[in-house]
C-alpha positions in Angstrom: 109.9 137.0 187.8 112.7 137.5 185.4 113.5 134.7 183.0 117.2 133.7 182.9 117.1 130.7 180.7 115.0 128.2 178.9 114.8 124.6 179.8 114.4 123.5 176.2 117.8 122.9 174.6 118.2 123.8 170.9 120.6 122.4 168.4 120.5 125.2 165.9 121.8 128.7 166.0 118.8 131.2 166.2 120.0 133.5 163.4 116.5 135.0 163.0 116.4 135.9 166.7 119.8 137.5 166.5 118.7 139.4 163.4 115.6 140.7 165.2 117.5 141.8 168.3 120.1 143.6 166.1 117.4 145.3 164.1 115.5 146.4 167.2 118.7 147.8 168.8 119.7 149.6 165.6 116.3 151.2 165.3 116.4 152.3 168.9 119.8 153.8 168.5 118.5 155.7 165.5 115.5 156.9 167.5 117.6 158.3 170.4 119.9 160.1 167.9 117.0 162.2 166.5 116.0 165.7 167.7 112.6 166.1 169.1 110.9 167.4 165.9 112.7 164.6 163.9 111.5 162.0 166.4 107.9 163.2 166.2 108.0 163.0 162.4 109.6 159.6 162.5 107.0 158.2 164.9 104.2 159.8 163.0 105.4 158.0 159.9 106.4 154.5 161.3 104.3 154.0 164.5 100.8 152.8 164.7 98.4 155.7 165.1 95.0 154.0 165.9 92.9 156.7 164.4 94.8 156.6 161.1 94.9 152.8 161.0 91.1 152.4 161.6 90.3 155.1 159.1 92.4 153.4 156.5 89.9 150.5 156.5 87.2 152.9 155.3 88.0 155.1 152.3 91.6 155.4 153.3 91.7 159.1 154.1 92.1 160.9 157.4 91.6 164.7 157.3 94.8 166.6 157.9 97.2 163.7 157.8 99.6 162.3 155.4 102.0 159.4 155.8 104.4 158.2 153.1 103.7 154.6 153.8 100.3 152.7 153.8 98.8 152.5 157.3 98.9 148.7 157.4 102.7 148.8 157.1 102.9 150.5 160.5 101.5 147.3 162.1 104.9 145.7 161.1 107.2 148.7 161.6 105.8 149.6 165.0 107.1 146.3 166.4 110.7 147.8 166.1 109.9 151.0 168.1 110.6 151.2 171.8 109.8 154.0 174.3 113.0 153.7 176.3 116.0 151.6 177.2 114.1 149.5 179.8 111.3 148.8 177.3 113.9 147.7 174.7 115.8 145.6 177.2 112.7 143.8 178.6 111.4 143.0 175.1 114.8 141.8 173.9 115.3 139.6 177.0 112.0 137.8 176.4 112.8 137.5 172.7 116.1 136.0 173.6 114.6 133.5 176.0 
């Protein structure tokens, strides 16, 4: 089942939704413009890596890893990362509806 519309009419313009869709598309376009090594470094920095996230609740260190941002930040930033065009399109469709 693919949603095509919502039965609840709205009277206001969803500027936040527009902004989120634009931000997601821009991040995805940036992702696909990167070379493989750059993409791996980008994902290592901004995606949620479960081992690093759970270790950050302890003493905050993971042997052999370094990220320039705190691990909890990746819980937010990973929401803007998508694995491919269909992943992005599906998520944006449901966000729009």
